[in-house]
C-alpha positions in Angstrom: 119.7 197.7 57.6 122.8 195.7 58.4 126.3 195.6 57.0 129.0 193.1 57.8 132.7 192.8 56.8 135.8 191.0 57.8 139.3 192.2 58.8 141.9 189.6 58.1 144.9 189.4 60.5 145.6 190.3 64.1 143.4 192.9 65.9 145.2 196.0 67.0 144.1 198.0 70.1 143.9 201.8 70.1 146.7 203.2 72.2 147.0 206.5 73.9 148.9 209.2 72.1 152.7 208.9 72.6 155.1 211.7 73.2 158.6 212.3 71.8 161.5 213.4 74.0 160.8 217.0 72.8 157.1 216.7 73.9 155.6 216.3 70.4 152.5 214.0 70.3 152.3 211.2 67.8 150.2 208.0 67.1 152.3 204.9 66.6 152.6 203.9 62.9 151.2 200.4 63.4 148.0 201.8 64.8 147.6 204.2 61.9 148.3 201.3 59.5 145.7 199.1 61.2 143.1 201.9 60.9 143.9 202.2 57.2 143.6 198.4 56.9 140.1 198.5 58.5 139.0 201.2 56.1 140.3 199.3 53.1 138.6 196.1 54.2 135.3 197.9 54.5 135.7 199.8 51.2 136.6 196.5 49.4 133.3 194.9 50.7 131.2 198.0 50.1 132.8 200.1 47.3 129.6 202.1 46.7 128.6 202.6 50.3 127.6 206.0 51.5 127.9 206.7 55.2 124.8 208.9 54.9 122.7 205.7 54.8 123.1 205.6 58.6 122.8 209.4 59.1 120.9 210.4 62.3 120.3 206.7 63.2 121.2 205.0 66.4 123.6 202.1 65.6 124.6 198.8 67.1 128.1 197.5 66.4 129.0 193.8 67.0 132.7 193.0 66.8 134.0 189.5 67.0 137.8 189.0 67.5 139.2 185.7 66.6 142.6 185.1 68.2 145.2 182.3 67.6 145.1 179.3 69.8 148.3 179.1 71.9 150.7 176.5 70.7 151.2 175.1 74.2 147.5 174.1 74.6 146.7 170.4 75.0 144.3 168.7 72.6 141.5 169.0 75.2 142.2 172.8 75.7 142.4 173.2 71.9 139.1 171.5 71.4 137.5 173.6 74.2 138.9 176.7 72.5 137.5 175.9 69.1 134.1 175.0 70.5 133.9 178.4 72.3 134.0 176.9 75.8 137.4 178.4 76.5 137.8 182.1 75.6 140.9 184.3 75.5 141.5 186.5 78.5 144.6 188.1 77.0 145.5 191.5 75.6 144.4 193.4 73.6 141.4 194.6 75.6 138.0 194.5 74.0 137.3 198.2 74.5 140.6 199.3 72.9 140.0 197.0 69.9 136.5 198.5 69.4 137.8 202.1 69.8 140.3 201.6 67.0 137.8 200.0 64.6 135.0 202.4 65.4 137.3 205.5 65.0 138.6 204.0 61.7 135.1 203.7 60.3 134.1 207.3 61.1 132.8 209.0 57.9 133.1 205.8 55.9 130.6 203.3 57.4 128.6 205.9 59.3 128.8 209.7 59.8 130.1 209.6 63.3 130.8 206.9 65.9 128.8 208.8 68.5 125.8 207.1 66.8 126.9 203.8 68.2 124.5 203.3 71.2 125.0 199.6 71.6 128.3 197.8 71.3 129.2 194.2 71.8 132.7 192.9 71.5 133.6 189.2 71.8 136.9 187.4 71.8 137.2 183.8 70.6 140.0 181.4 69.7 140.3 180.3 66.1 142.8 178.9 63.6 141.9 181.8 61.3 143.0 185.1 63.0 140.6 187.9 62.0 137.9 190.3 63.2 134.3 190.5 62.0 132.3 193.6 62.3 128.5 194.0 61.9 126.8 197.4 62.1 123.1 197.9 62.0 120.6 200.6 62.7 118.3 199.8 65.6 115.5 202.3 65.0 114.6 205.1 67.3 
């Protein structure tokens, strides 16, 4: 079984917990908002989905991040970017993007992200900034 959905807009990386001057821990609001956006995008695509469909199954997650092409790129670099020959080596980091998305989908797309035994994250340039996520069971 395979499910796929799209998250419009800029990818947000998971950040470590921040501390106030008084020592209280907190998660930045934009990170919480992005996690809520990821959940909403999933629920809009799969309104009747039950996470138990993936219960006790090893999963593979494939995340593709499409980032904007820098305005200063020449036509040659722009074309290389769009063809996939030139890939973004800028922040946010692949692992932090995946962490934020996988955590956000806990209990919604699958029971627990510990079930993800295979993870692939790719960054590409595009005129349409977005993230696509595919999750599938891989047997076992």
